[in-house]
C-alpha positions in Angstrom: -2.3 4.0 -22.3 -0.3 5.5 -19.4 0.4 3.5 -16.3 -0.9 5.4 -13.3 0.4 2.9 -10.6 1.9 -0.5 -10.1 1.9 -2.7 -7.1 1.5 -6.3 -6.1 2.5 -7.4 -9.6 -0.2 -5.3 -11.2 0.2 -2.5 -13.8 -2.8 -0.1 -13.6 -3.6 2.0 -16.6 -6.2 4.5 -17.9 -7.0 4.9 -21.6 -7.5 8.4 -22.9 -11.0 9.1 -24.1 -12.3 5.7 -22.8 -16.0 4.9 -22.4 -18.1 4.9 -19.2 -18.4 3.5 -16.6 -15.2 4.9 -15.2 -12.7 2.0 -15.1 -9.1 1.0 -15.1 -7.2 -1.6 -17.1 -5.2 -3.8 -14.8 -2.4 -6.0 -16.3 -0.8 -8.9 -14.7 1.7 -10.3 -17.1 -0.2 -10.6 -20.4 -3.6 -10.9 -18.8 -5.9 -7.8 -18.7 -8.8 -7.1 -16.4 -11.1 -4.1 -16.6 -12.5 -2.9 -13.3 -14.7 0.0 -12.4 -13.7 2.6 -9.8 -16.3 0.8 -7.5 -14.4 -2.5 -7.8 -16.8 -4.3 -10.2 -15.0 -6.5 -12.7 -16.1 -5.7 -16.3 -13.9 -8.2 -18.0 -11.1 -10.6 -17.2 -10.3 -11.9 -13.7 -7.7 -11.4 -11.0 -6.5 -13.7 -8.3 -8.4 -13.1 -5.1 -5.4 -11.6 -3.2 -4.8 -9.1 -6.0 -8.5 -8.2 -6.3 -8.7 -7.6 -2.6 -5.7 -5.3 -2.5 -6.9 -3.5 -5.7 -10.3 -2.9 -4.2 -8.7 -1.4 -1.0 -6.6 0.8 -3.2 -9.6 2.0 -5.2 -11.4 3.1 -2.0 -8.3 4.9 -0.8 -7.5 6.6 -4.1 -11.1 7.4 -5.2 -10.6 11.2 -5.4 -7.3 11.0 -7.3 -8.7 8.4 -9.7 -11.7 10.7 -10.5 -9.3 13.6 -11.2 -7.2 11.4 -13.4 -10.2 10.1 -15.3 -11.3 13.7 -16.1 -7.8 14.6 -17.3 -7.7 11.5 -19.5 -11.0 12.4 -21.1 -9.6 15.8 -22.0 -6.3 14.1 -23.2 -4.4 16.1 -20.6 -1.2 14.6 -19.2 -1.9 12.4 -16.2 0.5 11.7 -13.4 1.2 8.5 -11.4 -0.4 8.0 -8.0 0.9 6.2 -5.0 0.1 2.5 -4.3 
């Protein structure tokens, strides 16, 4: 599960060959939250300040995230993206 970005105490990862909807795995310490590219929480929870900054980042990085998702589904190497 490669880390694609980290900021504000969050480690953001994508799993190769994961299921739809397109989503990320966000780790804060030992806690995991799954969140869609649209900002909907699938499981877990985040502090409001972290959730707010993550949702802003999702909007800003939408095109890059979609490209990374496609690469991950093909098991291709994926690169880190900026916070």
